[in-house]
C-alpha positions in Angstrom: -94.8 -56.2 -24.7 -97.1 -53.2 -25.0 -97.7 -50.0 -22.9 -94.2 -48.5 -23.3 -95.6 -45.0 -24.1 -96.7 -42.3 -21.7 -98.7 -39.2 -22.5 -101.3 -38.1 -25.0 -99.9 -35.1 -26.8 -96.4 -34.8 -25.1 -95.7 -38.5 -25.4 -92.6 -40.5 -24.4 -91.9 -44.0 -25.8 -89.0 -45.6 -24.0 -86.9 -48.7 -24.9 -84.0 -50.7 -23.6 -83.0 -53.1 -20.9 -80.7 -52.7 -17.9 -77.8 -54.7 -19.4 -78.6 -54.1 -23.1 -76.7 -51.8 -25.4 -78.6 -48.7 -24.5 -81.6 -47.1 -22.9 -83.4 -44.6 -25.0 -86.7 -43.0 -26.1 -88.7 -41.0 -28.6 -90.5 -37.9 -27.5 -93.4 -37.0 -29.8 -95.6 -33.9 -29.6 -92.9 -31.5 -28.4 -93.6 -28.0 -29.8 -91.2 -26.5 -32.4 -88.9 -23.6 -31.9 -88.1 -24.1 -28.3 -84.5 -23.5 -27.1 -83.2 -26.6 -25.2 -80.5 -26.4 -22.6 -78.6 -29.7 -23.0 -76.6 -29.0 -19.8 -79.8 -28.8 -17.8 -80.9 -32.2 -19.2 -77.5 -33.7 -18.2 -77.8 -32.2 -14.7 -81.1 -34.1 -14.2 -79.5 -37.3 -15.4 -76.6 -36.8 -13.0 -79.1 -36.5 -10.1 -80.5 -40.0 -11.1 -77.4 -41.8 -12.1 -75.8 -44.6 -10.1 -72.5 -44.3 -8.2 -73.0 -40.8 -7.0 -72.5 -41.4 -3.2 -71.9 -44.1 -0.6 -75.7 -44.6 -0.1 -76.4 -45.5 -3.8 -75.5 -48.4 -6.0 -71.8 -48.4 -7.0 -72.5 -49.2 -10.7 -70.5 -46.7 -12.7 -72.4 -45.1 -15.6 -71.8 -41.7 -17.1 -75.4 -41.7 -18.3 -74.4 -39.2 -21.1 -77.4 -38.5 -23.3 -77.0 -38.4 -27.1 -79.8 -36.8 -29.2 -80.3 -38.4 -32.6 -83.1 -36.3 -34.0 -85.6 -33.5 -33.3 -83.2 -30.9 -32.1 -81.2 -28.7 -34.5 -78.8 -25.8 -33.5 -80.2 -26.0 -29.9 -83.9 -25.7 -30.9 -86.7 -28.2 -31.2 -87.9 -28.9 -34.8 -91.4 -30.2 -33.8 -90.4 -33.6 -35.1 -89.8 -36.7 -32.9 -86.9 -36.3 -30.5 -84.9 -39.5 -30.4 -82.2 -40.1 -27.9 -80.1 -42.8 -26.3 -77.9 -43.4 -23.3 -75.3 -46.2 -23.7 -74.8 -48.8 -21.0 -71.1 -49.0 -20.2 -70.8 -50.9 -16.8 -73.4 -53.7 -16.6 -71.4 -56.6 -15.2 -73.9 -59.2 -16.3 -72.0 -62.0 -14.7 -73.2 -60.8 -11.4 -76.7 -62.2 -12.3 -75.7 -65.6 -13.7 -76.7 -67.2 -10.3 -80.3 -66.2 -10.7 -80.7 -67.2 -14.4 -83.2 -69.9 -13.4 -84.2 -68.6 -9.9 -86.9 -66.1 -8.9 -85.7 -63.3 -6.6 -88.2 -62.5 -3.8 -90.3 -59.4 -4.5 -88.8 -58.9 -8.0 -90.5 -59.2 -11.4 -88.7 -62.4 -12.3 -91.6 -64.7 -11.8 -94.3 -62.5 -13.2 -92.3 -61.7 -16.4 -91.5 -65.4 -16.9 -95.2 -66.3 -16.4 -96.5 -63.6 -18.7 -93.9 -63.7 -21.6 -92.3 -67.2 -21.2 -88.9 -65.5 -21.3 -87.1 -62.9 -19.3 -83.8 -61.0 -19.3 -82.3 -61.9 -16.0 -79.4 -59.5 -16.3 -80.2 -56.8 -13.8 -83.9 -57.4 -14.3 -83.9 -56.4 -18.0 -86.9 -54.2 -18.8 -88.2 -54.3 -15.2 -85.0 -52.5 -14.0 -85.3 -49.0 -12.7 -82.6 -48.2 -15.3 -85.5 -47.7 -17.7 -86.4 -44.5 -15.8 -83.4 -42.8 -17.5 -85.6 -42.1 -20.5 -88.3 -40.5 -18.3 -85.7 -38.2 -16.8 -84.6 -37.0 -20.2 -88.2 -36.3 -21.3 -89.1 -34.8 -18.0 -86.0 -32.4 -18.2 -87.3 -31.1 -21.5 -90.8 -30.7 -20.1 -89.4 -28.8 -17.1 -87.7 -26.3 -19.4 -91.0 -25.7 -21.2 -92.9 -25.3 -18.0 -90.3 -22.9 -16.6 -91.1 -20.6 -19.5 -94.7 -20.7 -18.4 -93.7 -19.9 -14.8 -94.4 -23.4 -13.5 -91.9 -25.1 -11.3 -91.7 -28.8 -10.2 -89.8 -30.0 -7.2 -89.4 -33.1 -5.1 -87.5 -34.0 -2.0 -87.0 -36.9 0.4 -89.4 -36.4 3.4 -89.0 -39.9 5.0 -86.5 -42.7 5.2 -87.7 -45.7 7.2 -89.2 -44.2 10.4 -87.2 -40.9 10.1 -89.7 -38.3 8.9 -89.5 -34.6 8.2 -92.9 -33.1 9.1 -92.4 -29.6 7.8 -94.8 -27.9 5.3 -93.1 -27.3 1.9 -93.9 -23.6 2.3 -91.5 -23.4 5.3 -88.6 -25.1 3.4 -85.8 -23.5 1.5 -86.3 -25.4 -1.8 -82.9 -24.2 -3.1 -81.4 -26.7 -0.7 -83.0 -29.8 -2.3 -79.6 -31.0 -3.7 -77.5 -29.7 -0.9 -76.9 -33.2 0.5 -76.7 -36.8 -0.8 -80.1 -37.9 0.5 -81.9 -34.8 -1.0 -83.7 -33.8 2.1 -83.8 -30.0 2.5 -83.6 -30.2 6.3 -79.8 -30.7 7.1 -80.3 -32.1 10.6 -82.9 -34.7 9.5 -80.8 -35.4 6.3 -77.8 -36.3 8.5 -80.0 -38.8 10.4 -81.3 -40.3 7.2 -77.9 -40.7 5.7 -76.6 -42.4 8.8 -79.6 -44.8 8.9 -79.2 -45.7 5.2 -75.5 -46.4 5.7 -76.2 -48.6 8.8 -78.8 -50.6 6.8 -76.4 -50.9 3.9 -73.6 -52.4 6.2 -76.2 -54.9 7.4 -76.8 -56.1 3.9 -80.3 -54.9 4.0 -82.5 -52.1 2.4 -84.9 -49.5 3.6 -87.9 -47.6 2.0 -88.9 -44.0 2.1 -91.2 -41.2 1.0 -90.7 -38.5 -1.6 -92.8 -35.3 -1.5 -93.6 -33.8 -4.9 -94.6 -30.2 -5.6 -95.9 -28.3 -8.6 -96.0 -24.5 -8.1 -97.7 -21.8 -10.1 -99.8 -24.3 -12.0 -102.5 -22.4 -14.0 -106.1 -23.1 -13.3 -107.8 -25.5 -15.6 -105.4 -28.4 -16.2 -106.9 -31.9 -16.0 -110.0 -33.6 -17.4 -113.1 -34.0 -15.1 -113.8 -37.8 -15.5 -111.2 -40.5 -16.2 -108.2 -38.2 -16.8 -108.5 -36.2 -13.6 -105.2 -34.5 -12.9 -104.6 -36.3 -9.7 -105.4 -39.6 -11.3 -102.8 -38.9 -14.0 -100.2 -38.0 -11.4 -101.1 -41.1 -9.5 -100.6 -43.3 -12.6 -97.3 -41.5 -13.4 -96.0 -42.1 -9.9 -97.3 -45.7 -9.5 -95.5 -46.6 -12.8 -92.1 -45.9 -11.1 -90.3 -48.9 -9.9 -90.7 -49.8 -6.2 -93.6 -47.3 -5.6 -96.3 -48.7 -3.4 -98.4 -45.7 -2.4 -99.6 -42.3 -3.6 -101.6 -39.6 -1.8 -102.1 -35.9 -2.6 -103.4 -33.0 -0.7 -104.7 -33.9 2.8 -104.6 -37.5 1.7 -105.5 -40.3 4.1 -105.5 -38.0 7.1 -108.6 -36.3 5.8 -110.5 -39.6 6.4 -110.3 -38.8 10.1 -111.7 -35.3 9.8 -115.1 -33.6 9.2 -116.0 -31.7 6.1 -116.3 -28.5 8.2 -112.6 -29.0 9.1 -111.1 -29.7 5.6 -113.3 -27.8 3.1 -111.2 -25.2 1.3 -113.1 -21.9 1.6 -112.9 -19.6 -1.4 -111.6 -16.1 -0.8 -110.6 -13.2 -3.1 -107.3 -11.3 -3.0 -105.3 -9.1 -5.3 -104.5 -12.2 -7.4 -108.1 -13.2 -7.8 -109.9 -16.3 -6.6 -107.9 -18.4 -4.1 -108.6 -20.7 -1.2 -108.1 -20.1 2.5 -106.6 -23.6 3.0 -105.3 -26.2 0.6 -106.4 -29.6 1.8 -107.4 -30.3 -1.9 -103.8 -30.2 -2.9 -104.3 -27.8 -5.7 -106.8 -30.0 -7.6 -110.6 -29.9 -7.3 -113.0 -32.0 -9.5 -109.9 -33.4 -11.2 -108.9 -29.9 -12.4 -106.1 -27.6 -11.1 -107.4 -24.7 -9.1 -104.2 -22.5 -9.1 -103.0 -23.5 -5.6 -99.9 -25.5 -4.9 -100.1 -29.1 -6.0 -98.4 -31.4 -3.4 -98.3 -35.1 -3.0 -96.4 -38.0 -1.4 -95.0 -41.1 -3.1 -94.1 -44.2 -1.0 -91.2 -46.4 -2.1 -90.7 -49.9 -0.7 -87.3 -51.2 0.4 -85.2 -52.3 -2.7 -86.0 -56.0 -3.2 -82.3 -57.1 -3.7 -80.6 -57.5 -0.3 -77.1 -58.8 0.5 -78.5 -61.7 2.5 -79.5 -65.3 1.5 -83.2 -65.8 1.0 -85.3 -68.9 0.3 -87.1 -68.9 -3.1 -88.1 -71.1 -6.0 -86.5 -71.7 -9.4 -88.4 -72.1 -12.8 -88.9 -75.8 -12.1 -90.7 -75.1 -8.8 -87.7 -76.3 -6.7 -86.7 -74.6 -3.5 -83.4 -72.7 -3.9 -81.3 -70.2 -1.9 -81.0 -66.8 -3.7 -77.7 -65.2 -2.6 -77.4 -61.5 -2.4 -74.9 -60.3 -5.0 -74.1 -57.4 -7.3 -74.4 -53.6 -6.9 -77.7 -52.2 -5.6 -79.2 -49.2 -3.8 -79.7 -49.7 0.0 -82.4 -47.0 -0.4 -83.8 -45.8 -3.7 -85.4 -42.5 -2.7 -82.3 -40.2 -3.1 -82.0 -41.1 -6.8 -85.8 -41.3 -7.4 -86.2 -37.5 -6.6 -85.3 -36.7 -10.2 -87.7 -39.3 -11.5 -90.6 -38.0 -9.5 -89.9 -34.4 -10.7 -89.7 -35.7 -14.3 -93.0 -37.6 -14.3 -94.7 -34.6 -12.6 -93.4 -32.3 -15.4 -94.5 -34.7 -18.1 -98.0 -34.9 -16.8 -98.4 -31.1 -16.4 -97.0 -30.3 -19.8 -99.2 -32.9 -21.5 -102.3 -31.5 -19.9 -101.2 -28.0 -20.7 -101.0 -28.9 -24.3 -104.3 -30.9 -24.2 -105.9 -27.8 -22.6 -104.7 -25.6 -25.4 -106.2 -27.9 -28.0 -109.7 -27.6 -26.4 -110.0 -23.9 -27.1 -110.0 -22.0 -30.4 
């Protein structure tokens, strides 16, 4: 299996399976001499970990990160940063019934067809538990970006048909973690939580949307052809489990409008060149223009439901796949930390790439 690395200069290589001994990674390209707040990294992991509320999977994992190299006396050495998170509560027996069966909308069949073997315990490498490594790397990237004045945020803006149609500039971003669904509007958050809980009790799942933000991004990040900044963000988000859609700026709604309505006119103020509107989502020609970068990430309903479903086994025979185990009724509350992490990794990588282009 190839393609387990992400990034060009600030690069993460992740490893591990859902029910293996550990999930971990190696971060290469992190600058030396940076003070790392280990508690801040653990905070991000706690936002992603299972068992944190009634609307998430009840798998109990501490998700405590252990750094093996690259950090000494709280500072980065400039050498590879290796880390691991031990798996302590896998309950692999919960998956014995699908050892030979393909779960609908899972990676079971495609992994089997491609590799001729699969780890059926919790989905193995295809499990969202792999994203733990991304959150660790993203937490380090966020700390570096913070020193540059750049902030990354994400929040749940839709669950099923319940949507929050409020511009991010009108939100109190300090409230992103004030409730278990991670929606900054308390009234809508209550509706979302109730809906997820109802779906959970029915043995079903529901999808949702996460809005991502990058604020105070300097002008000039991104490459103008194949590595456009929005293309890199799209790849980062589409690599997250259960993601089925990505749009940034005005997105698909701009298809209904005229150029005269959505062109971002340049103006000059005390801060220099800016734009009157920001339908471009902070990126023009694949390069950041200094405005807020904002985008939406669409997550499908979690594939494992607590209901019986018809499927096939590896012999092509029809079987009934029974819902079993511990699973999220809606993945978006925990995925907020992952979206923020991937955003930070993309921005830091391009910041370092940008520095390398100038003497």
